[in-house]
C-alpha positions in Angstrom: 92.7 95.7 78.0 93.5 99.1 79.3 95.8 99.6 81.9 96.1 101.9 85.1 99.3 102.8 86.6 98.8 104.3 90.4 101.7 105.6 92.2 100.8 105.7 96.2 99.0 103.0 98.0 97.4 105.0 100.6 93.6 105.6 101.0 93.4 107.6 97.9 95.0 104.9 95.6 93.5 102.0 97.1 90.3 103.6 96.4 91.3 104.2 93.1 92.2 100.3 92.4 88.9 99.1 93.8 87.2 101.5 91.5 89.1 100.5 88.6 88.2 96.8 89.3 84.5 98.0 89.5 84.2 99.3 85.9 86.3 96.7 84.1 90.0 98.4 84.2 93.3 96.6 85.0 95.7 98.5 87.2 98.7 98.1 89.2 99.4 100.2 92.6 103.1 101.1 93.3 103.8 101.7 97.0 107.0 102.7 98.2 106.9 101.0 101.6 108.2 97.2 101.9 105.4 96.3 104.4 101.6 98.3 104.7 101.0 98.4 108.5 98.5 100.4 110.3 99.6 104.0 110.5 97.6 107.3 111.9 94.8 108.1 114.2 91.3 109.4 113.4 89.8 110.6 110.7 86.0 111.5 109.4 84.5 110.2 106.4 81.6 112.5 105.2 78.4 111.2 104.1 79.3 112.0 100.4 82.6 109.7 100.7 80.5 107.2 102.7 78.1 106.8 99.8 80.8 105.8 97.4 82.4 103.2 99.9 78.9 101.9 100.1 79.0 101.9 96.1 82.1 99.9 96.1 80.4 97.1 98.4 82.0 98.6 101.6 78.7 98.4 103.8 78.1 100.1 107.1 78.6 96.6 109.1 82.2 97.0 107.6 83.0 100.3 108.4 81.6 99.7 111.9 84.6 97.5 112.4 86.8 100.2 111.9 84.6 103.0 113.4 81.6 104.4 114.3 78.8 106.3 112.6 78.6 110.2 114.2 75.2 111.6 115.4 76.3 114.7 116.5 78.8 117.8 115.6 79.2 120.4 118.3 81.4 123.2 119.4 81.4 124.2 123.0 82.7 126.7 125.2 85.3 125.9 128.2 82.2 126.1 130.2 80.6 123.2 128.1 78.0 125.4 127.1 76.9 124.8 123.4 77.6 127.2 120.5 76.5 125.2 117.7 75.2 121.5 117.5 74.2 119.9 114.5 73.0 116.1 113.9 75.1 114.4 111.5 74.9 111.4 108.8 71.5 109.7 109.2 70.4 111.6 112.3 70.6 114.7 110.0 68.4 113.1 107.5 71.2 111.9 105.1 70.7 108.8 103.1 74.3 107.6 104.2 76.1 107.9 107.6 79.1 110.0 108.4 82.0 107.7 110.2 84.5 108.5 112.5 87.2 105.6 111.8 90.5 104.6 112.9 92.7 105.7 110.0 95.2 102.6 110.0 92.4 100.0 110.5 90.3 101.5 107.4 93.8 101.6 105.3 94.3 97.9 106.1 90.8 97.3 105.3 90.9 98.4 102.0 94.3 97.1 101.1 93.2 93.6 101.8 89.7 94.2 99.9 92.3 95.2 96.8 94.1 91.9 97.6 91.1 89.9 97.7 89.3 91.1 94.6 92.1 92.1 92.4 95.2 89.5 93.4 98.1 89.8 95.7 100.3 91.4 92.6 97.7 94.3 92.3 99.8 96.3 95.0 103.5 96.2 94.4 105.2 97.1 97.6 109.0 98.4 97.8 108.3 100.1 94.8 109.4 103.8 95.0 108.2 105.8 91.9 110.7 108.0 90.9 108.8 109.8 87.8 107.5 109.1 84.4 107.8 109.7 80.6 105.0 109.4 78.3 104.2 109.4 74.5 100.9 109.9 72.5 99.9 106.6 73.3 101.1 105.3 76.4 102.9 106.4 79.7 105.6 104.5 81.6 106.3 104.6 85.5 110.0 104.8 86.5 111.1 103.0 89.6 113.9 103.7 92.0 115.4 99.9 91.5 115.3 100.8 87.4 112.1 98.9 86.7 109.7 100.4 84.4 105.9 99.6 83.8 103.9 100.7 80.9 100.4 101.8 81.0 97.5 103.7 79.0 97.1 106.4 82.1 99.1 107.0 85.3 97.4 108.5 88.4 99.7 110.2 90.9 98.1 109.5 94.5 101.5 109.5 96.2 100.4 112.5 98.9 101.8 115.8 99.7 105.3 115.4 98.4 104.2 113.8 95.5 107.1 113.1 92.8 104.6 113.1 90.0 103.4 116.5 90.9 107.1 117.6 91.2 108.0 116.5 87.4 104.5 118.1 86.6 105.7 121.3 88.3 109.3 121.2 88.7 109.4 124.8 90.0 106.6 124.5 92.8 107.6 126.2 96.0 107.5 124.0 99.2 104.5 123.1 101.1 102.8 126.1 102.9 103.2 126.0 106.9 100.4 127.0 108.7 100.9 128.7 112.0 100.0 126.1 113.9 101.1 122.9 115.4 98.8 119.7 115.7 99.2 117.0 118.4 97.1 113.8 117.9 96.4 110.7 119.9 94.0 108.1 120.6 92.8 107.4 124.8 90.5 105.0 126.2 88.0 107.4 127.9 84.3 108.2 128.5 82.9 109.8 125.2 82.2 113.5 125.4 78.4 114.7 125.1 77.7 111.1 123.9 78.7 107.9 122.4 78.5 109.3 118.7 79.6 112.9 119.3 82.2 115.3 117.9 83.0 118.1 120.2 85.3 120.9 119.5 86.6 123.4 121.8 88.8 126.5 121.5 89.8 130.1 122.7 92.6 132.3 121.9 95.7 130.4 120.4 94.6 126.9 120.9 91.7 124.2 120.6 90.8 120.6 120.9 88.6 118.3 118.7 87.5 114.9 120.2 85.4 112.1 118.7 84.8 108.3 119.2 86.7 105.8 116.6 85.3 102.6 118.7 81.7 101.8 120.1 81.9 102.0 123.8 82.7 98.9 125.6 80.8 97.4 128.7 82.7 99.6 130.8 81.3 102.6 128.9 84.6 103.5 127.8 85.7 104.2 124.0 88.7 104.8 121.9 88.8 108.5 121.7 90.7 110.3 119.2 92.0 113.9 120.1 93.4 116.4 118.2 94.9 119.6 120.2 95.9 122.5 118.0 97.9 125.8 118.8 98.8 128.7 117.0 102.5 129.7 117.0 104.5 132.5 115.6 105.7 131.5 112.2 109.3 131.2 113.1 108.2 128.9 116.1 106.6 126.3 113.6 108.3 123.0 113.5 110.4 122.7 110.6 110.0 119.1 109.8 107.7 118.3 106.9 107.2 114.7 108.2 103.6 113.8 107.9 103.5 112.5 111.6 106.2 111.8 114.0 106.0 110.6 118.0 105.9 113.3 120.8 105.8 112.8 124.4 102.6 114.0 126.0 104.8 115.8 128.6 106.0 118.3 125.4 102.7 119.6 125.0 99.9 118.7 127.5 101.2 121.4 130.0 100.0 124.1 127.3 96.4 122.7 127.7 96.5 122.7 131.9 93.7 125.5 132.1 91.5 123.0 130.1 91.5 120.5 133.2 87.9 121.2 133.9 85.1 119.4 135.9 83.5 118.1 132.5 86.5 117.4 130.7 90.5 117.0 131.6 92.0 117.7 128.3 95.8 117.3 129.8 94.7 114.3 131.5 93.4 112.6 128.5 96.4 113.6 126.5 98.6 112.0 129.2 96.7 108.9 129.3 97.0 108.1 125.5 99.0 105.0 124.5 101.2 107.0 121.9 100.7 110.8 120.9 102.2 112.2 117.3 103.0 115.8 116.4 101.7 117.0 113.2 102.8 119.8 110.9 100.1 122.0 109.3 101.0 121.9 105.5 99.0 122.5 102.3 100.3 123.3 98.7 99.1 126.2 96.6 96.5 125.3 94.2 97.7 124.3 90.6 95.8 125.4 87.4 95.5 121.8 86.3 95.9 118.0 87.9 96.9 116.5 84.4 99.8 116.5 82.2 98.9 114.3 78.9 98.2 110.7 80.1 99.1 111.5 83.6 96.7 112.9 86.5 97.0 113.8 90.2 94.4 112.8 93.2 94.1 113.1 96.8 96.9 115.1 98.8 99.1 114.9 95.4 96.5 117.1 93.8 95.2 119.2 96.7 97.0 118.9 100.1 95.1 121.0 102.4 94.6 122.0 106.1 92.5 119.4 107.9 89.9 122.0 109.1 86.8 120.4 107.9 87.3 116.8 108.1 87.1 116.5 104.4 91.0 115.8 103.4 90.2 111.7 103.3 86.6 112.1 101.9 88.0 114.3 98.8 90.4 111.8 97.9 87.6 109.2 97.8 85.6 111.5 95.8 88.2 112.2 93.3 88.8 108.5 92.9 85.0 107.9 91.9 85.0 111.3 89.5 87.7 109.6 87.6 86.2 106.4 87.5 82.9 108.1 86.0 84.8 109.8 83.6 86.4 106.5 82.6 83.2 105.0 82.1 82.0 107.5 79.5 85.3 108.0 77.8 87.7 104.8 78.6 91.1 105.0 79.9 91.8 107.8 77.8 93.3 111.5 78.2 89.8 112.7 77.3 88.7 110.9 80.7 91.4 113.0 82.6 90.3 116.1 80.9 86.8 115.7 82.4 88.0 114.4 85.7 90.0 117.5 85.9 87.7 120.1 84.7 85.2 118.8 87.1 87.2 119.0 90.5 90.3 120.9 90.2 88.9 124.4 90.3 86.1 123.8 93.0 88.6 121.9 94.9 90.9 124.5 94.8 88.7 126.7 96.5 88.4 124.4 99.1 91.8 124.5 99.7 91.6 128.0 100.1 88.6 127.8 102.2 90.4 125.7 104.8 93.1 128.2 105.4 90.4 130.3 107.1 89.8 127.3 110.0 87.1 125.8 107.9 84.2 125.4 110.1 86.4 126.1 113.3 86.6 129.7 112.5 83.2 130.1 114.1 85.3 129.8 117.5 87.4 132.5 116.6 84.4 134.4 115.5 82.4 133.9 118.6 85.4 135.0 120.8 85.9 138.3 119.0 82.5 139.3 119.2 81.4 138.3 122.7 84.9 137.8 124.2 84.6 135.6 127.5 81.1 136.3 128.3 79.3 133.4 126.9 76.0 134.4 128.6 75.6 137.2 126.0 76.1 134.8 122.7 72.7 134.9 121.6 72.5 138.7 121.5 75.7 139.2 120.0 75.9 136.2 117.8 72.4 134.9 117.4 72.0 131.5 116.7 70.5 131.7 113.2 73.7 133.4 112.1 75.8 130.6 113.7 73.4 128.0 111.5 74.1 130.1 108.4 77.6 130.0 108.7 77.6 126.1 109.2 75.3 126.0 106.4 77.6 128.1 103.8 80.4 125.6 104.6 78.7 122.5 103.9 77.4 123.6 100.6 81.0 124.6 99.7 82.5 121.1 100.9 80.0 119.3 98.5 78.1 117.6 101.2 75.0 119.7 101.8 72.0 117.4 102.5 69.5 118.0 99.9 72.0 118.2 96.9 73.4 115.1 98.1 70.5 113.0 98.4 69.0 114.2 95.3 71.8 113.4 93.5 72.4 110.0 91.6 75.5 107.8 92.1 78.7 109.0 90.6 79.1 105.6 89.1 75.7 103.7 88.0 75.6 100.2 89.3 77.2 97.7 86.7 78.6 100.4 84.9 81.7 99.0 83.0 84.3 101.0 80.8 83.8 99.9 77.4 86.3 97.6 75.7 88.5 99.4 72.7 87.6 98.3 69.4 90.4 97.1 67.2 90.9 98.6 63.8 89.4 96.5 61.1 92.4 94.1 59.5 93.4 95.1 56.2 91.8 93.6 53.2 94.0 90.7 51.6 94.5 90.9 47.9 93.4 88.0 46.1 
C-alpha cells in the first residue's frame, strides 16, 4: 500500500491524515510536541472549508460542540453605525454554514478523530522532523533523534517556520513582519449585535474584531473571541517570531481606552479575559512552487499569510482536500503533487499578497480616508453599492463566492479511493 508521510500535526496535517484515510491511503503524522493540548483562541472556518469537513464526516452537530455557526459579518463605526452588514453561511444562501470555533477544541477534535479512525500509531508525538532525502522511487523523513521513515511522498505541514520549506528553499529570507501588533483573548460576555455576529471596528492606527465561539448560556453570555490590532512603526514591531505568547492586558488595554463606549467597552473586555496573547503579524513571500520531487508543502508551510480575511485555516483545509483529489486521480505519485501544486500555488500566492492590504478590513481604512470622522456623509461619499462591490471582489478572490461554491461538485466524490498500484507481471519461467 502506498504511504504518505506528514510533517506537522496541526489542523492542516490532521485534515490531510483524515483525507488520506478517506481515500484509502496509509499515512503517518510526525509532530514535534510530546503532548497535544488545546492551544490558541478563536478562528473562522469559511463555507468552502466547512463543506470539506462535512465530506470527511465531521457534521454540523460536531462543529457546534467546538464553536457556533455565524449568521452575520459586519463592520461598524465607533458610534455603532453599520458600514457593512452581510449575512453569512446558511443565512446568506450557502449550502454550508460558516463556523467560528475555538481553535484548541477543533484541533483536539481532529486529533482524537484521527486516533479513533486510524489508530494510535498514526500520530507520532515527540518526533521533530529535521529534513528529508529522496530518490526516484521514495522519500525518507529524518527525525531529530536519528530515526528515519520512508514513504512514497512527504507533505510538509509544519507551519511558518517549516524545516521542509527551509530545505526546499535554503536561501529564503526570514518571515516578513507586518507593521502591526495583534493581541488576542477570549472573554465571557454578552455578544455584540447578536449571538452569531462577527463585528469589526477600526479607525486610525487600530481596530478590533469580535465574534462568539460558544453558544450563549442561560445568563445570555458567550465566550467572545477578540483580536485587537494596532499599527506600529517598523522599528517598534516586536522582534519575536513566536506564534503566540502571553501578554498581560494592562500592557495593551490602555491603548484602546477611547473605545470604552456606551454600546461596547473594549478595554473592559480585554481586562476581563482569562488569558491574553500577543501574536506577531508574519507572512512569507510566495514561492514559485510548493513541491520538490516527492515532497510538497501545505498550509502555513506553503503560504503563510496575514490573517486579514479569516481564511488561513480554511485554506489549509482546502489544500489537504485538493491534494487528496489529485491522489484519487493520479495515485500517490509525483504527478499528483504536480496537479496539486499547479492548481493552488499561483492563486493562493495572489491571496497572500492581497491579505497584505488588510483584506476586507481595508474597507475601514478606505471609509476613514474618504469620509473622515463624518459618518453622516458615508452614503454620499462612499455609497453602499460600492462598499458591497468591494466585499464581493474579496469573496471571489478568496474562493468562497456563494454561487461558485454552491454549484461546484465535491472536491472528493463520495466513496472515491486511490486505485491500488499494479504489480509488474512475474517473469515467465523457462521450462
